[in-house]
Structures are given as structure tokens and as C-alpha cells.
C-alpha positions as CSV (number, residue, x, y, z in Angstrom):
1,M,-7.0,-10.0,-37.5
2,S,-5.4,-7.3,-39.5
3,P,-3.0,-4.7,-38.0
4,R,-5.6,-2.0,-38.7
5,K,-8.3,-3.9,-36.8
6,A,-6.0,-4.7,-33.9
7,A,-5.1,-1.0,-33.8
8,V,-8.8,-0.1,-33.5
9,L,-9.0,-2.5,-30.6
10,R,-6.1,-0.9,-28.9
11,D,-7.5,2.5,-29.3
12,R,-10.9,1.6,-28.0
13,D,-10.2,-0.7,-25.0
14,D,-7.0,-2.2,-23.8
15,S,-8.8,-5.1,-22.2
16,D,-10.1,-6.1,-25.6
17,L,-6.6,-6.2,-27.1
18,R,-5.3,-8.1,-24.1
19,E,-8.0,-10.8,-24.5
20,H,-7.3,-10.9,-28.3
21,L,-3.6,-11.6,-27.6
22,I,-4.5,-14.3,-25.1
23,A,-7.0,-15.9,-27.6
24,T,-4.4,-15.8,-30.4
25,A,-1.7,-17.4,-28.2
26,E,-4.2,-20.0,-27.0
27,R,-5.0,-20.9,-30.6
28,L,-1.3,-21.2,-31.5
29,L,-0.6,-23.4,-28.4
30,A,-3.4,-25.7,-29.4
31,E,-2.4,-25.9,-33.0
32,Q,1.4,-26.2,-32.7
33,G,2.4,-26.4,-29.1
34,G,4.6,-24.1,-27.1
35,A,8.0,-25.3,-28.2
36,G,9.6,-22.6,-30.4
37,L,6.6,-20.3,-30.1
38,T,8.0,-16.7,-30.2
39,V,6.7,-13.3,-29.4
40,R,7.0,-12.4,-33.1
41,A,4.9,-15.3,-34.2
42,I,2.2,-14.4,-31.7
43,A,2.3,-10.8,-32.7
44,R,2.0,-11.6,-36.4
45,A,-0.9,-13.9,-35.8
46,A,-2.6,-11.2,-33.7
47,G,-1.9,-8.6,-36.3
48,V,0.1,-6.3,-34.0
49,A,3.6,-5.0,-33.7
50,D,5.9,-7.2,-31.5
51,G,6.2,-4.5,-28.8
52,V,2.5,-4.3,-28.2
53,L,2.6,-7.6,-26.3
54,Y,4.8,-5.9,-23.6
55,N,2.1,-3.3,-23.0
56,H,-0.1,-6.0,-21.6
57,F,2.3,-8.7,-20.3
58,A,5.6,-8.6,-18.5
59,D,7.0,-11.2,-20.8
60,K,6.2,-14.1,-23.2
61,E,5.9,-16.5,-20.2
62,E,3.1,-14.5,-18.7
63,L,1.2,-14.4,-22.0
64,L,1.6,-18.1,-22.6
65,A,0.6,-18.9,-19.0
66,A,-2.6,-16.9,-19.5
67,A,-3.2,-18.6,-22.9
68,L,-2.7,-22.0,-21.3
69,R,-5.2,-21.2,-18.6
70,A,-7.7,-20.0,-21.2
71,H,-7.2,-23.3,-23.1
72,V,-7.8,-25.4,-20.0
73,D,-10.9,-23.4,-19.1
74,A,-12.2,-23.7,-22.6
75,V,-11.7,-27.4,-22.6
76,H,-13.6,-27.7,-19.3
77,R,-16.5,-25.6,-20.7
78,G,-16.8,-27.8,-23.8
79,L,-17.3,-31.0,-21.8
80,P,-20.8,-32.4,-21.2
81,P,-22.4,-32.2,-17.7
82,L,-21.5,-34.9,-15.3
83,P,-24.1,-37.0,-13.5
84,A,-25.2,-36.0,-10.0
85,P,-24.7,-38.1,-6.9
86,G,-27.4,-40.5,-6.2
87,T,-28.5,-40.9,-9.9
88,T,-28.4,-44.1,-11.9
89,S,-25.6,-46.3,-10.5
90,V,-22.2,-45.5,-9.0
91,A,-20.6,-47.6,-11.7
92,D,-22.3,-45.8,-14.6
93,N,-21.6,-42.4,-13.0
94,L,-17.9,-43.1,-12.3
95,T,-17.6,-44.4,-15.9
96,A,-18.9,-41.0,-17.1
97,Y,-16.5,-39.2,-14.8
98,L,-13.5,-41.2,-16.1
99,Q,-14.5,-40.8,-19.7
100,Q,-14.6,-37.1,-19.2
101,G,-11.3,-37.1,-17.4
102,L,-9.7,-39.0,-20.3
103,A,-11.2,-36.5,-22.8
104,L,-9.9,-33.6,-20.7
105,H,-6.4,-34.9,-20.4
106,R,-6.2,-35.7,-24.1
107,A,-7.0,-32.1,-24.9
108,I,-4.7,-30.6,-22.3
109,L,-1.7,-32.8,-21.6
110,P,-0.2,-32.6,-25.2
111,V,-0.1,-28.8,-24.8
112,M,1.5,-29.0,-21.4
113,V,4.1,-31.5,-22.5
114,G,5.2,-29.1,-25.1
115,L,5.9,-26.6,-22.4
116,L,8.0,-28.8,-20.1
117,A,11.2,-27.2,-21.3
118,Q,9.8,-23.8,-20.2
119,P,9.0,-24.3,-16.4
120,A,8.5,-20.6,-15.9
121,I,5.3,-20.8,-18.0
122,L,4.0,-23.8,-16.0
123,A,4.8,-22.1,-12.7
124,K,2.8,-19.0,-13.7
125,F,0.0,-21.1,-15.0
126,G,-0.1,-23.0,-11.6
127,A,-0.2,-19.7,-9.7
128,A,-3.2,-18.4,-11.7
129,Q,-6.7,-19.4,-10.6
130,G,-8.9,-20.8,-13.4
131,R,-12.5,-19.9,-14.0
132,E,-13.6,-23.5,-14.2
133,R,-13.4,-26.0,-11.3
134,D,-10.7,-28.7,-11.7
135,W,-12.1,-32.1,-12.8
136,R,-10.1,-33.7,-10.0
137,D,-11.9,-31.6,-7.4
138,V,-15.3,-32.2,-8.9
139,L,-14.6,-36.0,-8.9
140,A,-13.6,-35.8,-5.2
141,D,-16.8,-34.0,-4.3
142,Y,-18.8,-36.6,-6.2
143,L,-17.2,-39.5,-4.4
144,H,-17.7,-37.9,-1.0
145,A,-21.4,-37.2,-1.8
146,E,-21.9,-40.8,-2.8
147,R,-20.3,-42.0,0.4
148,D,-22.5,-39.7,2.4
149,L,-25.5,-41.3,0.6
150,G,-24.4,-44.7,1.6
151,R,-23.7,-45.9,-1.9
152,L,-19.9,-46.3,-1.2
153,A,-18.3,-48.2,1.7
154,P,-18.0,-45.9,4.7
155,D,-14.3,-46.6,5.1
156,A,-13.5,-46.2,1.4
157,D,-10.3,-44.3,0.8
158,L,-11.6,-41.7,-1.6
159,D,-8.3,-39.8,-1.8
160,A,-6.7,-43.0,-3.2
161,T,-9.6,-43.5,-5.5
162,V,-9.1,-40.0,-7.0
163,T,-5.4,-40.6,-7.4
164,I,-6.0,-43.8,-9.2
165,L,-8.4,-42.3,-11.7
166,V,-6.2,-39.3,-12.3
167,G,-3.2,-41.6,-12.7
168,I,-5.1,-43.7,-15.3
169,C,-5.8,-40.5,-17.3
170,H,-2.2,-39.4,-17.1
171,D,-0.9,-42.9,-18.1
172,E,-3.3,-43.2,-21.0
173,V,-2.4,-39.9,-22.5
174,L,1.3,-39.6,-21.7
175,A,2.1,-43.1,-22.9
176,A,1.2,-41.9,-26.4
177,L,3.2,-38.7,-26.1
178,L,6.5,-39.5,-24.4
179,P,9.3,-41.1,-26.4
180,G,9.7,-44.7,-25.5
181,G,6.4,-44.8,-23.6
182,A,4.3,-47.9,-23.5
183,R,2.0,-48.4,-26.5
184,R,-1.4,-50.1,-26.2
185,T,-3.2,-51.9,-28.9
186,S,-6.5,-50.3,-27.7
187,P,-7.5,-47.5,-25.4
188,V,-8.3,-48.1,-21.8
189,S,-11.9,-49.3,-21.1
190,A,-13.4,-46.8,-18.6
191,A,-16.2,-49.3,-17.7
192,S,-13.7,-52.1,-17.0
193,V,-11.6,-49.8,-14.8
194,I,-14.6,-48.7,-12.8
195,T,-15.8,-52.2,-12.3
196,T,-12.4,-53.3,-11.1
197,L,-12.1,-50.2,-8.8
198,L,-15.5,-50.7,-7.2
199,T,-14.7,-54.3,-6.3
200,G,-12.5,-52.6,-3.7
201,I,-14.6,-49.6,-2.6
202,G,-18.2,-50.5,-3.4
203,M,-20.9,-51.9,-1.3
204,E,-22.2,-55.4,-2.1
205,S,-24.5,-53.9,-4.8
206,F,-23.4,-50.9,-6.8
């Protein structure tokens, strides 16, 4: 966006310019990560003067936290719908949930890893409520619904199940990002993970 067009936005509606700044910072985060991302770089990409950012945000950390939240919400919105409880089989449904979780973490974790050296941004991100429900919460609700339907063992530890599946997503993505992390010759098989998991929490037929 040119400085002239950004100025028009500023004159017409401050909320438009604020959203423009968030969208610009979100794009830069997704393209190059947060390490070394400066106010000047964001302002130039947005087509505004450096000081304009401080008319809408207390500091760079607040802007990048809002941009990270926008990125996470956008990734959630771009994922396909998840199967409802009671449809097809639990194994097929949980495979779909895990595949979505892996896709979600592959899109989000690289950006977050780039911000580890800036904990203030992650703290502000954590304090801000997102517009989309967290995948972990959706997964937990699905498991509880399936247990209520009698398709999972009544004594199944669903909190542990959620932790296992979230941990697999973290391990799969972080192993490829962190220096010295383990390297696999092939990505994790969601179907194989779910089959193994259901051996412990499933009924005789799942």
C-alpha cells in the first residue's frame, strides 16, 4: 500500500489503518519470522511513517502479538471442517483430527519459534483471546462426546489422550525446526498413531 493510500485510510477510519498494520505485520511474520523484524520494516511495508504505529499500539510487541493472533486465527479458518462425534469410525475421525493438528502446528510453530527470544510478544499473545477456538479444546470436546456416546471406554483418560496428540504435533514440527533435533526419514503416520492409541482407550470394536 502506498503512503498516500495509507494516509487516506488514516483520515477516514483509524480502525481500518489499525487492521492494515496488523495485516502487514502478520504477512511479514509469516514470510520472514519475527527475528529482527523492526518497526521501520513494518511501517515501510504498510506504507506509513514509523511513528504512525505508536498511534495504534503501545509498542512493537503489542503489534506483533496482535499480528500473531491474527495469523493463528487465519490458519484455523483455513482448515477443513472436522468430523462430528458419532460419524464414521472413531479411528477415522481421530485420524482427521490429528492430520488437522499437524497442519495447524506446521503453519504456526515456525512463526512462534522465531519469537522465542522475545517473550514479551508471546506473553501478550497468550493474554489475548482469539476469535477461533483452539484445536486442542475442539479435540477434547470431540473425545468427551464420543465417550458419552459409548464409542470410547468409559474410564478412558481423555486429558492424557489430548496431551499425547498435541505432543505428537509438537514433536513432529519442532524436530524439524530446532538445531540438533531428531530427524525422521518420513513424516509421522496419523493413522498408525491413532490405531496404536485406540488400542489403549478404545472399546473392543472401534
